[in-house]
ROSE-4610 file (N, C-alpha, C; in Angstrom, 1 decimal, always signed):
// ROSE-4610
residu = [M/M/M/A/A/A/T/T/T/P/P/P/K/K/K/C/C/C/E/E/E/S/S/S/C/C/C/R/R/R/K/K/K/R/R/R/P/P/P/V/V/V/A/A/A/P/P/P/K/K/K/A/A/A/S/S/S/V/V/V/W/W/W/C/C/C/R/R/R/A/A/A/C/C/C/G/G/G/D/D/D/R/R/R/W/W/W/K/K/K/R/R/R/A/A/A/G/G/G/K/K/K/P/P/P/E/E/E/D/D/D/G/G/G/P/P/P/P/P/P/P/P/P/P/P/P/K/K/K/K/K/K/G/G/G/G/G/G/R/R/R/P/P/P/R/R/R/E/E/E/A/A/A/D/D/D/T/T/T/E/E/E/E/E/E/R/R/R/V/V/V/Q/Q/Q/K/K/K/T/T/T/R/R/R/E/E/E/L/L/L/L/L/L/A/A/A/A/A/A/G/G/G/K/K/K/G/G/G/T/T/T/M/M/M/E/E/E/I/I/I/A/A/A/R/R/R/L/L/L/F/F/F/G/G/G/V/V/V/P/P/P/G/G/G/S/S/S/R/R/R/V/V/V/S/S/S/Y/Y/Y/Y/Y/Y/K/K/K/R/R/R/R/R/R/L/L/L/A/A/A/E/E/E/R/R/R/G/G/G/E/E/E/L/L/L/P/P/P/K/K/K/A/A/A/V/V/V/T/T/T/S/S/S/R/R/R/R/R/R]
num = [1/1/1/2/2/2/3/3/3/4/4/4/5/5/5/6/6/6/7/7/7/8/8/8/9/9/9/10/10/10/11/11/11/12/12/12/13/13/13/14/14/14/15/15/15/16/16/16/17/17/17/18/18/18/19/19/19/20/20/20/21/21/21/22/22/22/23/23/23/24/24/24/25/25/25/26/26/26/27/27/27/28/28/28/29/29/29/30/30/30/31/31/31/32/32/32/33/33/33/34/34/34/35/35/35/36/36/36/37/37/37/38/38/38/39/39/39/40/40/40/41/41/41/42/42/42/43/43/43/44/44/44/45/45/45/46/46/46/47/47/47/48/48/48/49/49/49/50/50/50/51/51/51/52/52/52/53/53/53/54/54/54/55/55/55/56/56/56/57/57/57/58/58/58/59/59/59/60/60/60/61/61/61/62/62/62/63/63/63/64/64/64/65/65/65/66/66/66/67/67/67/68/68/68/69/69/69/70/70/70/71/71/71/72/72/72/73/73/73/74/74/74/75/75/75/76/76/76/77/77/77/78/78/78/79/79/79/80/80/80/81/81/81/82/82/82/83/83/83/84/84/84/85/85/85/86/86/86/87/87/87/88/88/88/89/89/89/90/90/90/91/91/91/92/92/92/93/93/93/94/94/94/95/95/95/96/96/96/97/97/97/98/98/98/99/99/99/100/100/100/101/101/101/102/102/102/103/103/103/104/104/104/105/105/105]
x = [+178.4/+180.5/+180.4/+182.0/+183.1/+182.7/+182.6/+183.1/+184.1/+184.9/+186.5/+187.0/+188.4/+189.0/+189.8/+189.7/+191.0/+192.7/+193.3/+194.3/+195.9/+195.9/+196.4/+196.3/+195.4/+195.1/+194.5/+193.5/+193.1/+191.6/+191.4/+190.6/+189.0/+189.3/+188.0/+186.9/+186.2/+185.8/+185.6/+185.6/+186.2/+184.6/+184.1/+182.8/+183.8/+183.4/+183.6/+183.5/+185.0/+185.1/+185.7/+185.4/+185.4/+186.6/+188.1/+188.9/+189.7/+191.0/+191.1/+191.5/+191.6/+191.8/+190.3/+190.4/+189.0/+189.0/+188.4/+188.3/+189.5/+189.2/+190.8/+191.4/+192.8/+193.8/+193.9/+192.5/+192.7/+192.9/+192.4/+192.6/+194.0/+195.1/+196.3/+197.6/+196.6/+197.5/+197.8/+195.8/+196.1/+196.9/+196.4/+197.8/+199.3/+199.5/+200.9/+201.9/+200.4/+201.4/+200.8/+200.3/+199.7/+200.8/+202.6/+202.9/+203.0/+204.1/+203.6/+203.3/+204.5/+203.6/+202.9/+201.8/+200.1/+200.4/+199.7/+199.5/+200.7/+200.7/+201.4/+199.9/+201.3/+200.8/+200.0/+198.9/+197.8/+198.5/+197.9/+198.6/+198.6/+199.3/+198.0/+197.8/+196.7/+196.3/+195.0/+194.8/+193.5/+193.9/+193.0/+193.1/+193.1/+194.3/+194.5/+192.9/+192.7/+191.9/+191.7/+190.9/+191.5/+191.3/+192.4/+192.9/+191.9/+191.1/+190.4/+188.2/+188.8/+187.9/+187.6/+188.8/+188.5/+187.8/+188.8/+188.1/+186.4/+186.4/+184.4/+183.9/+184.8/+184.0/+183.9/+184.7/+184.7/+184.0/+183.4/+182.8/+181.6/+181.4/+179.6/+179.3/+180.5/+180.1/+179.4/+180.3/+179.8/+178.5/+178.5/+177.0/+176.4/+175.9/+175.8/+174.2/+175.4/+175.9/+175.2/+175.0/+174.0/+172.9/+172.3/+171.5/+171.4/+171.8/+171.5/+171.4/+170.8/+170.3/+170.9/+171.1/+171.4/+172.7/+170.9/+170.7/+170.9/+170.7/+171.0/+173.1/+173.7/+174.5/+175.6/+175.1/+175.0/+174.9/+174.1/+173.9/+175.0/+175.6/+176.5/+177.8/+178.1/+179.5/+179.3/+178.4/+178.6/+177.9/+177.9/+178.0/+176.5/+176.7/+175.2/+175.0/+173.9/+173.4/+174.7/+174.6/+175.2/+177.0/+177.8/+178.4/+178.2/+177.8/+177.5/+176.8/+176.7/+176.3/+177.7/+178.2/+179.9/+180.3/+180.3/+181.2/+180.3/+178.7/+178.5/+178.7/+178.8/+179.4/+180.9/+181.0/+183.1/+182.9/+181.9/+182.3/+181.2/+180.5/+179.9/+180.3/+181.6/+183.1/+183.7/+183.1/+184.7/+184.1/+182.5/+182.1/+181.9/+182.2/+181.8/+180.2/+179.1/+178.0/+177.7/+177.3/+176.9/+175.5/+174.9/+173.0/+172.2/+171.2/+170.3/+169.4/+169.2/+168.1/+166.4/+166.4/+164.2/+163.3/+163.4/+162.9/+162.7/+162.8/+163.0/+161.7/+160.9/+159.6/+160.0]
y = [-13.6/-13.1/-12.3/-12.6/-12.0/-10.0/-9.8/-8.3/-7.9/-7.3/-7.2/-6.9/-6.8/-6.1/-4.7/-4.2/-2.8/-3.6/-3.3/-4.2/-3.3/-2.2/-1.9/-1.4/-1.8/-2.3/-3.6/-3.9/-5.3/-5.6/-4.5/-4.5/-4.0/-2.6/-2.5/-2.9/-2.8/-3.2/-2.2/-3.3/-1.3/-2.1/-0.9/-0.9/-1.5/-2.6/-3.0/-2.8/-2.6/-1.4/-0.3/+0.2/+1.5/+1.6/+0.8/+1.2/-0.3/+0.5/-1.2/-0.5/+0.7/+0.7/+0.7/+1.3/+2.3/+3.0/+3.8/+6.1/+6.1/+5.7/+5.9/+5.7/+4.8/+4.2/+5.5/+5.3/+6.0/+7.3/+8.4/+9.5/+10.4/+8.7/+8.6/+9.3/+8.4/+8.5/+9.7/+10.6/+11.4/+12.6/+12.4/+13.5/+13.7/+12.7/+11.6/+12.2/+12.8/+13.3/+12.1/+11.6/+9.5/+9.1/+8.8/+7.9/+6.6/+6.5/+5.0/+3.6/+3.6/+2.5/+2.4/+3.4/+3.0/+4.2/+4.0/+4.9/+4.0/+5.1/+5.2/+4.7/+3.7/+2.8/+4.0/+3.2/+3.7/+4.6/+6.1/+5.7/+5.8/+5.0/+4.5/+4.9/+4.8/+5.7/+6.6/+7.0/+7.9/+9.3/+9.8/+11.2/+11.8/+13.0/+13.1/+13.5/+13.3/+13.4/+15.6/+16.0/+17.7/+17.9/+18.5/+18.5/+18.5/+19.3/+19.6/+17.9/+17.3/+16.3/+15.3/+14.9/+14.2/+15.4/+16.4/+17.7/+18.0/+18.0/+17.9/+16.9/+15.4/+14.2/+14.1/+14.9/+14.4/+15.4/+16.9/+17.7/+16.9/+16.8/+15.8/+15.2/+14.2/+13.3/+13.9/+15.2/+16.0/+16.9/+17.4/+17.8/+16.8/+15.5/+14.7/+13.8/+13.8/+13.4/+14.7/+15.6/+17.0/+16.9/+15.8/+16.0/+16.7/+17.2/+18.2/+17.0/+17.2/+17.0/+16.8/+15.7/+16.2/+17.6/+17.5/+19.6/+20.6/+20.4/+21.7/+21.5/+20.0/+20.5/+21.4/+20.6/+20.7/+22.8/+22.9/+24.8/+25.3/+24.7/+24.7/+25.0/+24.1/+23.6/+24.1/+24.8/+25.7/+24.4/+23.6/+22.2/+21.4/+21.1/+20.1/+18.8/+18.5/+17.4/+16.3/+16.4/+14.2/+14.4/+15.2/+15.8/+15.1/+15.4/+15.7/+13.8/+13.5/+12.1/+11.0/+11.3/+10.9/+11.4/+12.2/+12.1/+11.2/+10.9/+9.6/+8.5/+8.3/+6.9/+6.3/+7.0/+7.5/+7.3/+7.8/+7.1/+6.3/+5.5/+4.5/+3.1/+3.1/+2.1/+1.4/+3.2/+3.1/+3.2/+2.8/+1.8/+3.3/+4.6/+5.5/+6.8/+6.1/+6.8/+6.6/+8.6/+7.9/+7.4/+7.5/+6.5/+8.0/+7.8/+8.3/+8.7/+10.5/+10.6/+10.3/+9.2/+9.4/+10.3/+11.2/+11.8/+13.6/+14.2/+15.9/+17.1/+15.8/+16.6/+17.8]
z = [+172.6/+173.0/+173.8/+174.7/+175.3/+175.1/+176.1/+175.9/+175.5/+174.9/+175.1/+176.4/+176.5/+177.8/+176.5/+177.3/+176.3/+177.1/+175.9/+175.2/+176.7/+177.6/+178.1/+179.4/+180.1/+181.5/+181.7/+180.4/+180.7/+181.4/+182.3/+183.7/+182.3/+182.1/+181.3/+180.2/+180.3/+178.9/+177.6/+176.4/+175.4/+174.2/+173.5/+173.2/+171.6/+171.5/+169.7/+168.9/+168.1/+167.1/+166.8/+168.4/+168.9/+169.4/+169.6/+170.4/+170.5/+170.9/+171.8/+173.2/+173.4/+174.9/+175.0/+177.2/+177.4/+177.7/+177.6/+178.1/+178.5/+179.4/+180.8/+180.0/+179.5/+179.0/+177.6/+177.0/+176.1/+176.4/+177.0/+177.9/+178.2/+178.8/+179.6/+178.0/+177.0/+176.1/+175.6/+174.9/+175.0/+176.1/+176.8/+177.9/+177.8/+177.9/+177.6/+176.4/+175.0/+174.1/+172.6/+173.2/+172.0/+171.5/+172.8/+172.5/+171.5/+171.1/+169.6/+170.5/+171.8/+172.8/+173.4/+173.4/+174.3/+174.8/+176.3/+177.0/+178.1/+179.0/+180.5/+181.1/+182.8/+183.7/+183.9/+184.6/+185.9/+187.2/+187.8/+188.3/+189.7/+191.1/+192.3/+193.1/+193.5/+194.7/+194.1/+192.8/+192.7/+193.5/+193.3/+193.4/+194.6/+195.3/+197.0/+197.3/+198.8/+199.3/+199.7/+199.3/+199.9/+201.7/+201.4/+203.3/+204.6/+204.8/+205.4/+205.4/+204.1/+204.8/+205.7/+206.7/+208.0/+208.5/+208.2/+209.4/+209.3/+208.4/+208.2/+208.8/+207.9/+208.6/+210.3/+210.9/+212.5/+212.9/+211.9/+212.6/+212.3/+211.6/+210.9/+212.1/+212.4/+213.3/+214.7/+215.2/+216.4/+216.0/+214.7/+214.9/+214.6/+214.2/+214.6/+216.0/+217.0/+217.9/+218.3/+218.3/+218.6/+218.1/+217.6/+216.7/+215.6/+214.6/+213.6/+213.0/+211.4/+210.2/+209.3/+208.5/+207.4/+206.1/+205.9/+205.6/+205.9/+207.3/+208.3/+208.5/+208.2/+208.4/+207.2/+206.1/+204.3/+204.7/+205.6/+205.7/+205.6/+207.2/+208.4/+207.6/+206.1/+205.0/+204.5/+203.8/+202.9/+201.6/+201.6/+200.6/+200.5/+198.9/+198.9/+199.7/+200.2/+200.5/+200.9/+199.2/+199.1/+199.5/+199.2/+200.2/+201.7/+202.4/+204.8/+204.5/+203.1/+203.2/+203.1/+201.9/+201.8/+203.5/+204.2/+205.4/+206.5/+206.2/+207.0/+206.5/+205.2/+205.0/+205.4/+205.4/+206.0/+207.0/+207.9/+209.7/+209.5/+208.8/+208.8/+208.8/+207.4/+207.8/+208.6/+209.9/+210.2/+211.6/+212.0/+212.5/+213.8/+213.7/+214.1/+214.0/+213.0/+213.3/+213.8/+214.6/+215.9/+215.8/+217.0/+216.6/+216.3/+216.2/+215.2/+216.3/+216.5/+217.4/+216.9/+217.4/+217.0/+216.9/+217.7/+217.8/+218.5/+217.3/+218.1/+218.2/+219.0/+219.7/+221.1]
């Protein structure tokens, strides 16, 4: 038996007998004041990025090129290491990730 899809967005699966909408559509419906015609359509584009994200991505590139490690960069920025890993993934997607330093001796 195939998993039923959301009746609103037709993209996400819905737990059988739980609801006719996925969680995202149900949340939008509640935030919109529970209109009778169902949830409003999802917004396009997703959540806007923080203004300084691109600035930090470029600074991460510079620091990596200078031989700094992920956790060193995280301490400099005051963010978790996972955030710096996100910046590194953005650089890798664009082909801008500097070559790794092989030795620190």
